[in-house]
N, C-alpha and C positions, 0 to 999 in steps of 0.2 A: 636450606639446613636448615630449621627450627630450633635453636638453643638456647638456655634460660644458665645461667652463669649468677653466683653467689658468692660474693667473700665475705665470710663472718669476721673476720679478725683480721687485723694487721701481719701478712707476715714478719715484717722486720722485725715488731712486739714479738713475739710470739717465738721469734726462733733468736733474739738477742741473748749472748749468754749460755744458748743449752746446746750447740755446736758440737759433737764428736769430734773426736782426731780422726783425721783419716775420712772424713765424710764430708760431703759441698756443706756449705752453708746454705739455708733455703730461703729464696727469695719469690717474689710475686711471679716471676718468670718461669720457674723450676717446673710449675703444673702449664700455668694459662698461657707458655710460649710452646715449646716444642711436645710438649706429652700432649696440649690439647690439641696440636696440627695433626699431630700422627693419627689421633680419634677422630676426626673428621673426615680424614683422607682415608684413612680404614674403614671406615663407614660405606665410604663413597666408590672404593676399588671394592669390596667383598658384597653390596649390597645390604649389609645387614641393618636391621633394623634401628636399634639403640644402643645404649651405652649409658649408664648412671655409673657416677665414680665417688666414692669419697675420702678424706685422708686426714688423720686426727695425728695431732703429736701433742705430748706433755698437759693431757686432757682438754685439749678445747680442737674443734673441727678445723682446718687449716686450706679446705678448698672440698669442696660440693659443686657436683654439677652432673647436668642430663645432658646428652645430643642422641639428635636422631628424632625419631618418632617410636611413643609408645605402643602408638594407634594411629598406623597408617590410612585406614578408612577413611577414620572421622579426624584425622590431620591434628591429634595433641599428643604433642611433642613432650620428648621425656626430659623430667626434671629430679633433683637430688630427692623429693619424694615421692617419684612413679613407685607403684607397688611392683616386684618383679616375684614369681616364680623362685625358690630360695634352694631347689631341691637338695643335695646332703647338707649342703650346710644348716639344715635343719636340726641335725643328729648334736651338736654343739649347744644345739639351744634345746633340744629335749634332754640333754644332759643336764643342764642348767635348772630343767625344771626337777627333775628325778634329784638330783644334789639336794633341791629343798625339802625335798619329805627324807631325805636322811638326813638333814641335819635337824627336821622334827622329833626322829628318833622310830618315824614311822617307815622304813625300808633302811636295808643289812646288806649294802653293799657286796658282801662275803657270801649269803646266804643264798642256797638257791632258786633260781628265779621260779620255776614251779612254784613254789610255796605261796606265791605272790601273784598265779593264776588261775583260772575256775578248771571245771571240771576235766578239761581237755588240754595238755599239757605234752611236755615235751619228750620225744620218744629217745629212750639210749640206744641206735644200733649196735652202738659200739662207746666204750668207754663207759659212766656213769655219768646220770641226770642229774645226781646228786653234787656233783662239780660242774656243772653249769650255772655258774651265778650269775648275779646281777652283773658284779662286775665284770665277769666276761663277755655279756651278749652286749655291753656297752662299749668293749675294745675290742671286737670281735674276734676272740679265743674260745668261745664255747662250744664251737662245734658243730656249730650251724650252716647251712650251705648257702651258696649263692642265692638270691632269690629276688626278683621284681615281677610285679603283674599291673597293671594299667589297663584299665575298664573306660574306657569313651560313655559320651550321653546317654546313647543308645543301646547301654548294655546296661547301666547300673542298677536297675532292677535285678542283675544276673550277680551280682557281686556276691561276694563269701563274707560272712561274717570274719573277726576275727579267730574266735574256736572252728570254724573252717579251715579258715588260713593252717590255723596251728594245728589241725587234726591230718590234712592233709601230707603239709611239706615238714612239722617242726621235728624232723629226723636229727640226731647228731650223727652225722656224715665222717667225722673222725670224735676221737676222744678230747673234753675241757684240753684246753689247755698243749695239744698236743701242735693246733699252729694256726697261725693268722689266715681268716679268709674273710671276707667283707660279706655282711649278711645284712640288707635290710631287713632280713626277716627277725632278730634280733629287737631292731629297733621298733617293728610293729609290736614285739611283747614289749618293750619299754611301754611303749605309748598305752598299751592296754594294764601295764602295773600298774604307771601314775591313775590311771581313771581307776580300776580297781580299788587304790588304797586311799584316794582322796576323797574318790565317791563325787567325783563330778566325772564330766566329760573330759577329755582329750582337752579337747578345741580349748574349753570353760576352762580348767585349772591352766593353762598355760596366758589364756587372758586376764584369768583374775591374778594371779600368785608367781607369773613373769614379767607378762608385758606392761601392764596397767603400773607395777609398780616399775619399773625400769622408764617407765615413759614415751614407752616404743608405742605409738597410736596406728603406725599405718602398720603394724605386724600381727598376724593370725595367722589359724592353719584351716588350710582351704578355705579359698574366695568360692563361692558359688558360679555360678555357670556365668555370670555377668553378663557382660562386659559392665565393672567398677568403674568409674568417672578415675580414676587413679591407674588402674591396671594397665600392666604394659602383657597385650597381648599376645602369647605363645606363636613365631613363626617360626615355619619348615624352609628348608635351607632355599624351596623353591617360590618364598616368599608370599604364599600360602597362610590361614592362621591354621595352627594345629585345631583340631574341634575338643571341645572342652573333653578332660579327661580328670581323673582320680587314682588314686592308687592305692593298694592294699596295704602299705604301711607307711601311715600319716607319722610317728616319728620319723619315719628315714629320709621324707624329701618334701612333704606337704606343705609347707612353712611359707608365709610369703610376707614381702620385705619390702623395705624401701633403702637407699643407700643409706641417708640419714639416717634411719633406725638402727640400719645394721651396724653401722662403726659406732652406734652410740653403747650399743651391745658389745662390741670389742674394746672400747674404753672402758664399761665396768668390768670385764675380763681382767683389762691390763690395771684393774684396782684405782681408778683416775676417781670414785667418791664425789660424783656429779650432783650438786644440792638437788638436784631434779629426781636422783635416782634412789629410790628408796635400799637397805642393805640386805636384798633378801639371799645371799649366800656371804657369809664369812672369808675373810681374804684366807686365811686355811685351807675351805671348801674350793676356794679356785684355785690354787694350788695344789689340790689332791687332783682335780681335775684333766691336769697336764702332767703330772711328776709321774704316776703312774704308767707309763707306756711299756710297749711291746714291742719288740722287732718283728717286722713284719714280711722281711724279705724282699720289702722293694728299695728303688734306689731313686727316686723322685723323691718330693714332700713328705710323703707318707712310707718314709723307713720306719718311724715307730708312729705306735698310736698308742692312744690315754683314753680318758672318759671322751671319746665325741672332739676329741682333739687330736689332728696328726702334728710330729714335733720334729722338727729337723734342725739342718743348719744350709742358710744360704750359701751359695757358692764363694760369699767372702767371709764366710764363718759366723755370723750372727741368728743367734738361735730365732726358732720361727715355730710360732704357734696356727696351726692354722687349720680350715677345712675348703675344701670347693664345692662344686655338683653342677651337674649335667644332667638334663632329661628333656625330653621333646621342646626346643623350644625356650629353651634356658639355657645358659653357663655364667656360673659365678664363682667369687669367689671372696675370700677374709681372710687375711695375715698379718696376724698379730709377733708385732719386734719386743718382746719386754723389757729388754736390756736401754731400748731408744725409746722404749713409749709411746710408741707408733702404729696405728690401726690400717690399714688398706682394704678398700673394699671395691670390688669392679662387679658389675651385673652388667648381663646381655640378656637380652629376649629374642634370640634366634640361634639356629642349627649351622656354629660357624666360631672359628679357632679367634676371633676381634675380642673377645675379651682377657683371653689367655696370652696374647700379646699385649694387649695395654697390662696387666695385671705389670708383666715383667718391665714394661719398659716404665711406668712409675717406681717400680724398686732399685732400676736402675739409676735411675733423675735422686731418690735419695740417698744412692749411694750404698746400697744393698745387696745387690748383684753386680755379677760382672757381666757385660757383653758379649767378651768374646766366648762365655761357656755354651755352647747349647749340642751337646753330646748327641749323636745321631745312636738309632738302637744298633744291640749287638747284632751281626747278623746269623740267619737261624743254621744251627748243624742238625746235619742228615740225622735219621734216627739210628742209632745204634743199638740196640734193647740186651741186656744185661740177660746169661747164661736162666737166671731163676724168670726171666718173666717169658721165655721162648715156651710156644706151646699152644694145646688147644683148654680155653677154658670156658665152665659150662657154670651157670644159676639163674638167679632169677630177678628180676626188678618188681621190686612193690609201688603199686601205684593205688590211689584212693577208689580207684573201680578194678582192683583185681591183678593180679601177680603177671606177668609178660615170663615163659624163657628166653635165655639171652647166650649167642654163644659168643667166642668172642678167638679167634687165631693168630697167635703172635709166630710171625717167620724171622728166624735168624737175620735173612736180606733185610729184615725192617716191615717188610709189609705185613698190614695188618687189615683182618679179614672181620666182617662180624652181621650174625642173624638176628634177629628180634621174633620168635615167635614163629610163626608160618611165613613170615615177610622175604622177600629176597635178601642174600647177603650180598653186603655190599662191602666195598674198601673205606677203610676210617682214614678218612684224610687227615695231614697234619699232625700225625700220631710223636709222638716225643714222649721222656721218661724223665724227671728231675726231683730230684728230693724226694725221692720215692713213693713219687705219684706217676700214673699214666694218664694222660690226654689225646684226645684227638676227636674227631667228628666223624660221625656217621648219618646215614639217610635212616630212617625208621621214623615207626607211628606208634609210642604209648597207649594212645586207647584209650582219652578222657578229654571230657569236652572243654576241662579249663587251657590244657595245651592246644586243643582244636580251636581255638580260635581263631590264630593265630599261623601264620605259616612256619615250620619251623626242622631244625635237625636236631641229633642228639648229640652231646657231649660226655664223654668221661671223664671223671677227676677221682679216682680212685686209685685208694696206695696200695701198695706190696706188702703183704704181712705174711709172708713163708708159703705155703701154697693158696692163699687166697686175695685175691684182690675186691675190694671192696669201697663203699665210699658211694658218689653221685654219677646219676645221670640223667643233664640236664637239658630238657627241650628246650631251647634256644632260639628266639624267633629272630628275622633282620631286625638292628637298631639301626636306627629310630623306625623303619619300615615307612611302608606308603600311607600315607595318610593313617596310620596308627600306630600305636608304639609298640615294640615286644614287649615279650613278657622272659622272662627266666625260672623252669621250675623245676625243682631238682628231685630226684627219685633217688630211695638208698635200691643201689644193688648191690650184691656181693657172687662170686664166678670163684668156682675152687677148678685148678687146674686139673686136667685129665693123667 
């Protein structure tokens, strides 16, 4: 295993006088011993390609190191300067750029996002589009649907424009503010808003107004097919490289960076005021990005969500500001502990759980997580539909290629069946009802070229509103699929009970 290690400062100097009551005093052995050894062992045991990590405390990087291979074929080792796909860690980076324009008075977080878009705008299937604000797009409460779509190198010529994507999928499937639903589509729109308001491309604005002022010289939006010399190749679980791909939501997942750059980005958000970083945001704006959080309904570190940041508490009660990311060939974590002035970065370039395990080991070594807390997911209960849900529901699925009739029958026993157009009736698998929403999956074909690029099933995400069920019917392909990344394309559906 090829390793590169750089210790930038002495642990003894950094931690003298800074230990927090109840937390271990850091020493060089905190990371170079047990944690590093666990990384090496995990890479061997899992055949994962590489991991890059960085930890900062009190305004200084105290550990950064690369393990394994950034590029197995070319025998290029991973270092703290290796450039990884960040996946959804792109979101707090995008909202940092957004807040630059907010501070300049060019964007109002509480104005409807449609005012900043072009001719093609959000359509309110339910609720009012005027309530779908920039803030709500950023905290996933605008009412926009689940969405992701990836295009590989041999498909890029057919990739739709942002206007086409909004026109096809920019439907409010719940009223703004009604619920939290993670939507990359909202971040596709935020990137477009940044581009239109700044009169630069999204990538160029982020480069000139965020990355360069913060000294993030190895950070960019959307590397080319490369590979670049410092690029971590994205590997599949079987060890093969993923074919090059791009998404239709660059604001939500297309940023690439190194562990060194990303921990410095974290230090900026900890208000460390590094001498080589320009103050692109005031401390007040940094606070606004994580203070205006909403409850998500989840129980993990996404329990609350603000402007691009998830906010939660560790198992030992320490406040955490964080984001993670997963796409084909990338698994990433960025954790900030503001009270302790600590930032933790873990980046991986494979389809495996090693980065999640290493993140946990670092937080345990720092004294912020308990080792004995690893709750098992709750067991699924049998589907027992309420009386208001039992019966036959008929209506229409709306797609950009036309409408399709749909019938859904839900029996008192919990059996659910559905028929789309003239296709065969099929059992709805995994049917369930929670918080007013009916969910389940069925076989079917919505008949659009976008969905037809991958094999897929259809998933209900519809809300019971008296005698109406409405919301999304999502064409969801296997994730990550075989040699191709999957898609989730949501279509508006509305059904009425007979």
